[in-house]
Backbone as ProteinMPNN parsed JSONL, in Angstrom:
{"seq_chain_A": "MAKNHGSQIKDDKLYEDLRRDGASKEKAARIANARANGSLDHRSTRLEDRSKASLYDEAKSIGIDGRSKMSKAQLIEAIRKN", "coords_chain_A": {"N_chain_A": [[74.252, 27.329, -57.472], [77.443, 28.507, -56.644], [79.561, 27.442, -54.001], [80.775, 29.505, -51.376], [84.115, 30.124, -51.185], [85.652, 31.633, -49.538], [87.482, 34.756, -49.054], [89.845, 34.602, -50.466], [89.51, 33.25, -52.84], [88.505, 34.339, -55.872], [86.697, 33.757, -57.938], [84.388, 31.705, -57.446], [82.774, 29.741, -58.783], [84.236, 29.047, -61.122], [86.522, 28.078, -59.854], [85.436, 25.77, -58.533], [84.639, 24.285, -60.793], [87.129, 23.786, -62.044], [88.378, 22.272, -60.017], [86.664, 20.063, -60.007], [87.328, 19.044, -62.455], [89.776, 18.006, -61.938], [91.983, 19.613, -61.269], [94.528, 20.824, -59.063], [94.112, 22.255, -55.772], [95.645, 24.581, -55.512], [96.336, 25.257, -58.187], [93.776, 25.581, -59.305], [92.885, 27.748, -57.805], [94.737, 29.757, -58.565], [94.13, 30.041, -61.315], [91.392, 30.737, -61.287], [91.474, 33.131, -59.812], [93.123, 34.693, -61.455], [91.58, 34.908, -63.802], [89.395, 36.266, -62.729], [90.519, 38.779, -62.062], [91.272, 39.667, -64.512], [93.783, 39.131, -65.586], [94.435, 36.812, -66.82], [96.31, 35.034, -69.084], [95.929, 34.685, -72.525], [97.363, 33.113, -74.394], [97.143, 30.603, -75.508], [95.595, 30.428, -77.809], [97.195, 31.196, -79.897], [99.426, 29.57, -80.118], [100.651, 28.235, -82.196], [101.928, 30.202, -83.616], [104.174, 30.821, -82.234], [107.703, 30.385, -81.472], [109.584, 27.297, -81.34], [111.43, 27.338, -79.279], [110.318, 29.247, -77.548], [107.947, 27.951, -76.845], [109.077, 25.744, -75.568], [110.249, 26.993, -73.36], [107.917, 27.862, -72.011], [106.722, 25.384, -71.471], [108.647, 24.384, -69.758], [108.37, 26.163, -67.58], [105.827, 25.47, -66.77], [106.247, 22.907, -66.008], [106.309, 20.527, -67.516], [107.05, 17.223, -68.166], [109.555, 15.528, -70.112], [109.839, 17.354, -72.131], [112.099, 18.151, -73.605], [112.439, 16.29, -75.594], [110.321, 16.636, -77.223], [108.445, 17.507, -80.184], [107.572, 20.59, -81.916], [104.795, 20.547, -82.351], [104.02, 18.617, -80.446], [104.761, 19.938, -78.078], [102.957, 22.09, -78.15], [100.521, 20.695, -77.876], [100.905, 19.547, -75.322], [101.127, 21.851, -73.698], [98.59, 22.948, -74.01], [97.061, 21.064, -72.706], [97.674, 21.506, -70.081]], "CA_chain_A": [[75.064, 28.426, -56.966], [78.738, 28.05, -56.173], [79.866, 27.6, -52.593], [81.731, 30.575, -51.107], [85.383, 29.557, -50.726], [86.387, 32.651, -48.782], [87.904, 35.944, -49.791], [91.045, 34.366, -51.278], [89.064, 32.723, -54.151], [87.718, 35.437, -56.437], [85.685, 33.226, -58.828], [84.083, 30.415, -56.826], [82.254, 28.775, -59.759], [85.358, 28.541, -61.927], [87.328, 27.261, -58.915], [84.794, 24.477, -58.364], [84.704, 23.571, -62.068], [88.506, 23.324, -62.193], [88.598, 21.195, -59.049], [85.91, 18.915, -60.475], [88.081, 18.522, -63.612], [91.003, 17.389, -61.462], [93.055, 20.567, -60.941], [94.845, 20.916, -57.642], [93.535, 23.432, -55.144], [96.494, 25.718, -55.819], [96.187, 25.599, -59.619], [92.41, 26.088, -59.509], [92.813, 29.086, -57.207], [95.492, 30.696, -59.413], [93.402, 30.282, -62.549], [90.141, 31.444, -60.961], [91.792, 34.511, -59.418], [93.65, 35.414, -62.635], [90.464, 35.248, -64.678], [88.568, 37.285, -62.052], [91.121, 40.128, -62.103], [91.53, 40.025, -65.883], [95.169, 38.968, -65.969], [94.641, 35.489, -67.399], [96.959, 35.162, -70.381], [95.209, 33.9, -73.528], [98.311, 32.723, -75.412], [96.874, 29.281, -76.068], [94.971, 30.514, -79.1], [98.192, 31.495, -80.926], [100.646, 28.801, -79.83], [101.295, 27.864, -83.447], [102.716, 31.348, -84.113], [105.363, 31.003, -81.388], [108.838, 29.552, -81.815], [109.721, 26.1, -80.514], [112.147, 27.754, -78.047], [109.353, 29.906, -76.664], [107.076, 26.894, -76.336], [109.875, 24.948, -74.638], [110.358, 27.767, -72.094], [106.641, 27.801, -71.309], [106.581, 24.001, -70.969], [109.53, 24.268, -68.616], [107.778, 26.91, -66.468], [104.64, 24.704, -66.322], [106.755, 21.667, -65.397], [105.969, 19.398, -68.366], [108.127, 16.271, -68.274], [109.853, 15.052, -71.463], [109.734, 18.447, -73.125], [113.282, 18.259, -74.449], [112.313, 15.354, -76.703], [109.054, 16.897, -77.941], [108.419, 18.382, -81.356], [106.779, 21.803, -81.694], [103.375, 20.13, -82.261], [103.852, 17.945, -79.173], [104.82, 20.965, -77.055], [101.671, 22.79, -78.197], [99.499, 19.827, -77.293], [101.171, 19.415, -73.881], [100.801, 23.109, -73.048], [97.12, 23.095, -74.022], [96.479, 20.114, -71.736], [98.016, 21.937, -68.722]], "C_chain_A": [[76.337, 27.838, -56.347], [78.905, 28.34, -54.67], [80.89, 28.736, -52.421], [82.996, 29.954, -50.485], [86.242, 30.576, -49.996], [86.892, 33.767, -49.672], [89.125, 35.7, -50.675], [90.684, 33.821, -52.669], [88.103, 33.754, -54.745], [86.597, 34.966, -57.35], [85.353, 31.806, -58.365], [83.606, 29.357, -57.817], [83.343, 28.191, -60.602], [86.268, 27.664, -61.083], [86.743, 25.858, -58.775], [84.843, 23.651, -59.649], [86.1, 22.996, -62.313], [88.829, 22.159, -61.25], [87.878, 19.925, -59.492], [86.631, 18.242, -61.658], [89.419, 17.96, -63.213], [92.156, 18.308, -61.157], [93.292, 20.574, -59.448], [94.201, 22.181, -57.076], [94.314, 24.701, -55.523], [96.329, 26.182, -57.266], [94.806, 26.176, -59.882], [92.288, 27.513, -58.947], [93.537, 30.117, -58.068], [94.716, 31.065, -60.67], [92.149, 31.11, -62.291], [90.432, 32.892, -60.593], [92.341, 35.338, -60.595], [92.53, 35.804, -63.57], [89.616, 36.343, -64.042], [89.189, 38.679, -62.126], [91.565, 40.535, -63.523], [92.967, 39.833, -66.36], [95.464, 37.601, -66.55], [95.159, 35.65, -68.803], [96.284, 34.196, -71.392], [96.121, 33.487, -74.673], [97.958, 31.427, -76.1], [96.225, 29.341, -77.446], [95.971, 30.758, -80.23], [99.499, 30.735, -80.677], [101.39, 28.466, -81.113], [102.178, 28.959, -84.027], [104.014, 31.534, -83.334], [106.477, 30.045, -81.811], [108.873, 28.319, -80.891], [110.429, 26.423, -79.202], [111.212, 28.418, -77.051], [108.407, 28.897, -76.048], [107.795, 26.044, -75.298], [109.989, 25.695, -73.294], [109.072, 27.748, -71.319], [106.42, 26.422, -70.711], [107.449, 23.805, -69.742], [108.936, 24.95, -67.383], [106.558, 26.179, -65.908], [105.079, 23.439, -65.619], [106.398, 20.41, -66.188], [107.203, 18.494, -68.507], [108.308, 15.82, -69.73], [109.86, 16.101, -72.511], [110.921, 18.552, -74.052], [113.23, 17.342, -75.668], [111.089, 15.614, -77.565], [109.27, 17.77, -79.178], [107.586, 19.616, -81.019], [105.294, 21.433, -81.509], [103.108, 19.452, -80.916], [103.886, 18.943, -78.006], [103.493, 21.728, -76.998], [100.578, 21.98, -77.531], [99.676, 19.722, -75.773], [100.794, 20.691, -73.138], [99.3, 23.302, -72.97], [96.474, 22.201, -72.996], [96.745, 20.575, -70.278], [97.474, 23.28, -68.407]], "O_chain_A": [[76.31, 26.83, -55.64], [78.44, 29.361, -54.163], [81.779, 28.892, -53.258], [82.949, 29.349, -49.415], [87.45, 30.381, -49.859], [86.746, 33.722, -50.894], [89.414, 36.514, -51.552], [91.494, 33.928, -53.59], [87.031, 34.01, -54.196], [85.622, 35.696, -57.534], [85.951, 30.833, -58.825], [83.993, 28.193, -57.705], [83.397, 26.976, -60.794], [86.733, 26.622, -61.545], [87.467, 24.869, -58.884], [85.067, 22.441, -59.596], [86.235, 21.85, -62.741], [89.473, 21.187, -61.645], [88.424, 18.828, -59.366], [86.551, 17.026, -61.833], [90.15, 17.473, -64.075], [93.234, 17.826, -60.811], [92.371, 20.357, -58.66], [93.796, 23.068, -57.827], [93.729, 25.744, -55.814], [96.196, 27.378, -57.525], [94.678, 27.161, -60.61], [91.655, 28.374, -59.56], [93.029, 31.218, -58.283], [94.645, 32.233, -61.051], [91.882, 32.077, -63.005], [89.708, 33.792, -61.02], [92.058, 36.53, -60.712], [92.522, 36.921, -64.086], [89.163, 37.253, -64.736], [88.462, 39.665, -62.242], [92.152, 41.599, -63.716], [93.331, 40.322, -67.43], [96.629, 37.258, -66.754], [94.537, 36.318, -69.629], [96.107, 33.014, -71.096], [95.692, 33.509, -75.826], [98.445, 31.177, -77.203], [96.308, 28.364, -78.191], [95.641, 30.552, -81.398], [100.573, 31.239, -81.007], [102.62, 28.416, -81.123], [103.069, 28.686, -84.832], [104.866, 32.326, -83.737], [106.215, 29.016, -82.434], [108.273, 28.31, -79.816], [110.095, 25.875, -78.152], [111.305, 28.178, -75.848], [108.098, 28.977, -74.859], [107.215, 25.665, -74.28], [109.842, 25.095, -72.229], [109.096, 27.632, -70.093], [105.977, 26.303, -69.568], [107.043, 23.137, -68.791], [108.982, 24.404, -66.28], [106.284, 26.256, -64.71], [104.38, 22.941, -64.736], [106.206, 19.344, -65.603], [108.268, 18.952, -68.919], [107.34, 15.738, -70.486], [109.886, 15.778, -73.698], [110.77, 19.001, -75.189], [113.907, 17.595, -76.665], [110.844, 14.893, -78.532], [110.143, 18.637, -79.213], [106.966, 19.678, -79.958], [104.628, 21.953, -80.614], [102.066, 19.694, -80.307], [103.122, 18.802, -77.051], [102.968, 21.98, -75.913], [99.803, 22.5, -76.728], [98.699, 19.8, -75.027], [100.203, 20.624, -72.061], [98.792, 23.776, -71.954], [95.424, 22.552, -72.457], [96.104, 20.08, -69.352], [97.676, 23.783, -67.302]]}, "name": "protein", "num_of_chains": 1, "seq": "MAKNHGSQIKDDKLYEDLRRDGASKEKAARIANARANGSLDHRSTRLEDRSKASLYDEAKSIGIDGRSKMSKAQLIEAIRKN"}
């Protein structure tokens, strides 16, 4: 059973799993809360259908370093890892 992390964390088990996998507290909380309220975006399954410019913009918002020199395939891989 997952430890109760207070009212600010909506999915304690997912939060703990993400933290165990190395996610920061802030990132784990955002993902756990987004999944709990149903707003988690599932774009990662169709990244190949998006333009390189769109992938670049997402990589920029995530904060991926070296994105300007990446190919479309490299951008997809980097986004999926983050």
